[in-house]
N, C-alpha and C positions, 0 to 999 in steps of 0.2 A: 451569265453575267460575270464580269471580271472584277475581283475585289482585291484591294491591297490591304494587307493586315499589318498593323504595327506589332512586330514580334520583338519583345523586349528582353528576352532571355529569362523570363519568369514562367511559372507554370500556367498562369491564367491565359496569357496570350498564346502559349503553346497549344493548349487544349482548344482554344478558340479556332486556331488554324485547322486542327483536325475536324472539328464540328462543321466548319464551313465547307471543307473538302467533302465530307460525308453528305452534306446537303446539296452537292452538285455544283458549287461555285467554282469558277476558275480562279484559284487563289495564288497570289504572289506575295511573298513575305518581304518586309522591309524593316531593317534595324535603324533606329534614330540615335545618333550621337549628338547630345545637346550640351555637354559640359566638358571643358578641358581644364583640369586643375592647374597645370603649369601656366597656360595662357591667362587664366582668370585669378592667379595669385591665391589659389585655395591651398594654403599651407597650414596655418594655425588651426587646430581642431580637427585636422584630417588624419584619421587613424590609418589610412591606406597609402599615405604619400610615399612611403619607401617600399611598397610592394613591387615585386618583379613584374606583375601584370596588373594594370589598373583595373578597378571594378568594371568600368564601362567596356573594356576590351574583353574581360572574362564574360560579361553578359553577352557580348557579340558572339563569342565562341560557343556559348551555351545555346543561343538562338540559332546559330548556324547548324549545330548538331541536331536540333529539333527539325529544322527545315529539311536537312538531308534525310533524316529518319522518315519523315512524312512524304518525301519525294516532291518537295515544293521548291520553286525557284526562290532565290534569296537576293535581295538588294540591300544597299547601305546608303544612308544619306546623312549629311552633317548639317545640323542647325545650331551650332555653337553661337554664332553671331546673333541669330534671331532670338535665341533664348536669352542672351545677355541684354539685347536691345528692348525686348518686349515683355520679358518676365522678370529678370533679375534686377534691372534698373528700377522698375516699379517697386519691387520688393524692398530695395535699399531706401528708396525715397520715402516709402511709408514708415520704415523704421526710424528714419531721421526725424519724422514728425511725431514720434512717440507712439505710433499706431502698430497694430499687429496684423500684418497681411497674411493671406493664405496663398502661396505661390501655385499650389496644385490647380486652383480654379483658373488662373491665367495661363498656366502651362497647357491646359486643355484648349482654351480659347485661342491662344496665339501660336501654339506649336502643333499639338496632335491633330487639331481640327482646322488649323490654318495652313501654314506652309506644307504640312504633310498631305493635306487634302489636295492642295494645288499640285504637288509633286505627283500624286496618284493620277490626277486627271491628265497631266502631261504625259504620263506613261500609259494612256489608253485604258485606265481603270474606271469602271462605272461608279464604284462605291469604295469606301474605306471601312475597316472593321477594327475594333479595339477589344481588349480583354477586360473592359469595365463590367461591373455587376450593375446592370441597368436594363430596362426594357424600352424598346421603340414600339409604339402602337400607332398604326395608321387607320384613321377613320375618315372616309371621304378624301378631301384634299388636304386635310390637316394631319400633322404628325405630332404625337404626344410622347413626352419622356415620362416613364413610370418607374416606380421602385422595383428593384429586383426581387425575385422569389426569396433569395437569401438576404433577409433584412439586416443580418449582422455584417454583411459585406457590401450592402447597397452603396453605390457611389454617385447617385444623382446629385448630391450636394456639390460635388466637384465639377459637375457638368452644367451647372445652372447658368453659366455665362455664354455658352455656345449659341450660335444663331439657329434659326429655323432651317436655313439652308444647310448648315453643317449637320444638324440633326437628321435632316432628310437624306443626307449623303452617307450616313453611317449605319452599320449593323452592330448589334451587341449579342454575340452568340451565347454568352453566359447568363442572359437575363432570366432563364427559367430553371437553372440548376444551382446547386449549392456548392460551396467551396469543398466540402467533403467529397462530393461527386466528381469535382474537377481533379482532386488528388487521385481518386480511384481510377479515373480514365487515364491519367498520365502513367500510373503504374501498370495498367493493363497494356498500354502501348509501349511500355519499357522506355519511356523518355528519360533516360538516366541523368541527363544534364540538368533537368528541372524538377523531376517528380518529388524530390525531397528538399528542394531549395526553399529557404525561408522567404516570406514575403518581403518586398522592399519596404524600407522605412526611411524616415528623414525627409529632407527637402526634395521635391520633385526633380528627378533626373540628376540630383547631386549625391543623395544618399545620406547615410548616418554621419553625423558630425557632433563634436562637442560644440553645442550651438553658440554659447557665449564666445568661445575662442574663435569659432568660424566667423562670427560677425566682426571680431576684432581685425580681421583681414581687410575690412572695408569701412568700418565705423570705429575709429580709435576710442579706447576706453577713457572715460573721464570720471574719476571717483567723486562722490558727493555724499550728502547726508541722507540717512533713512529716518523719516520723521513719523511719529505717531500722529495721525491726522486729528485725533480727538483732543490731545493735550499739547501738541507742539513740541513734545520732548524728542530730542535726538537719541535714537536707539542704536545707531551704528553707521557703518559706511557701505555704500553700494559701489559696484564696479563701473556703473554707467547706466543711466535710466533707460537707455534705448534697449538694453539687454533683457528687460523684465516685462512680464505680461500681467495684465489685470487678473487678479485672482490667484496669482502665483504664491505658493507657500514655501516650497523647498528652495534652498540655495540663498536664503537671505542672511543667514548667520546671526540671527537675533533670537533664537528659540529660548534662550535661558533668561531673558529679561524679566525681572521682578516676578510677581506671582501669576502672570498671565500665560504661562507656558502651556497650561492645559487647553486654552483656547487656540493658541497659535496665532501667528501674524500673517496677514494676507495683503498683497499689493492692491491698493484701491485707487491710486492716482499717480500720474507721472507728470511732473512739471519740467518739461524739456528746457525751457528758457533759464530757469533757476537751478536746474540740475538737482532737483529734490525728488526722492522717491517716498511717497506716502504709503503708510500701511495702517490697517485696521486690525483690531483684536477680535478674532473669531470670525468664522465664515458666515455668520448671520448678521454681522454689523451692517447698518443701513447705508454706509458709504459704499458698499458693494452692490447695492440694489439699483434697479432701474424700473420705471413704469411706462416708458414710451421711448421711441427712437425714430430718427430720420435715416432712411436708407436711400443711397444714391446709386448711380451707375446701374439703373434698372434694366434688366433684360427679361422679357416675357415671351414665351414660345408661341402663344396663341391669343394675342390681343390684351388690352388693358383689363385691369380688375376694377370693378365698380366701387365707388366710394361707399364706405360702411360695410364692406364685405368681411365677414369673419372667416379667417383662414388659419391654417397651422403653418408654423415656420420652424426652421432650425437656425440658431445663431452660431453653432459650431458643429462639426462632424461628430457623429455618434450620440448627439444629444437627443433626448426624447422630444417629440413634437411639442411646441409651445403655442398656445392659443393667442391670437392677436386680432384686432380689427384694423383694417387698412383704409387710409385716406390719401387721396392723390394731392400733391402740391403742384403749384403752377410752374415750378422750375424743372419738372420731370422726376423729381424725387417723390418718395412716399413717406407718410408718417404712420407708424405702427403704435397702436395703443394696446398695451399688454393686458391680458385677462387678470393677471396678478403681478406682484413685484417679482422680477426675475434677477438672478444674481449674475454678475460679471459678464454682462453683454458688452462686448469689446469692439470699439471702433477699429476699422481696418479688416475685420473678419467678414466672411460671407454671411449673408442672411438669405435663406432659400425658402421659397413659398410652396406649400402643398395643399392640394384638395384631395383628401384621402391618399391614394397611392399615386396620384398624378402630380408630377413636379411642374409647377406653373412657371417657374423661372426664379429669379432672385436679384440681389444687388449687394452692395457693400455697406456695412454699418458706418454711418458718418458721425452721428451724434447720439448720445444717450441722455435721457432726462430722468429726474426723480423729483416729484413734487414741484414741477415747473421750472426747476433749475437744471442747467446742462451739467453733466458730469465732465469735468475738464480733465480728460485722460491725456 
């Protein structure tokens, strides 16, 4: 079976290539280039703008070194336009609404498992493979997405929007091993370009940025008031409500206000129309709480979930499982009733459903409620 592996220039995809080759697959590697800083006006907040070699090109050179070392053919494909059209435009539109999107989820759906899969099929590959920490389990004619053995690295959260067809077309070679084992394999193989390389961080395919400055490239700053939601007192000035996240504590510049410094201030509401950032004193303040939510853009791998089913979910990556009861709405969205009050459930973020280790799918948090009232984020 011929498999096209997305070789990113990192250690995970490098070891994935080796494992697939060991398992007898006919492996062809392909590097995806999805971001162009100059074309996309990525100037402010970009720490590498003046580097002699841009990070994407260095990643390609590292990936090429791995492919050469393993004796595997290497291809290269450019999805800069597709990334902008299907991932980054959505990302900016959500921020304009005052929401907090997760681009990694849509990067998987619309790039890694979309155009990349199409490209692989056109090049006579039967399957694609990725360096994600996740498991694919086939039972009968159904394919299930399950959590990886290394739960600290599990990436099913970011795969929750891919389709059943995309899932059936992909292999996850790292599903049963840990990150520590991946590093050990890379060192045994002497994959010098990646074996000690740090994991990529920041925005998917873009990298580390000073995030507020990065957003200023596309969403101009508009200063306004920071207001105590309880008293209406103006505490300071913000740089633009779009740049802040529900639950955020750092970077507000109001830590020394009156005697509440011990509790700290947390973003609890963003009024985009009036350009006001509301904060609450202490992370236990009820203005940060929710007791239910509406989730839209639902994607389920193996059919609908029955009304009244109790499941677990994650409202953000690395969060512990949260218990909820699910009810289906007539418009295709679902309502989740929380087992208890949860803090800082944030519209725009992914909500991913689980039954033990099986990822059922997920959606996007649309509205959050507390005691019957919508949280106007």
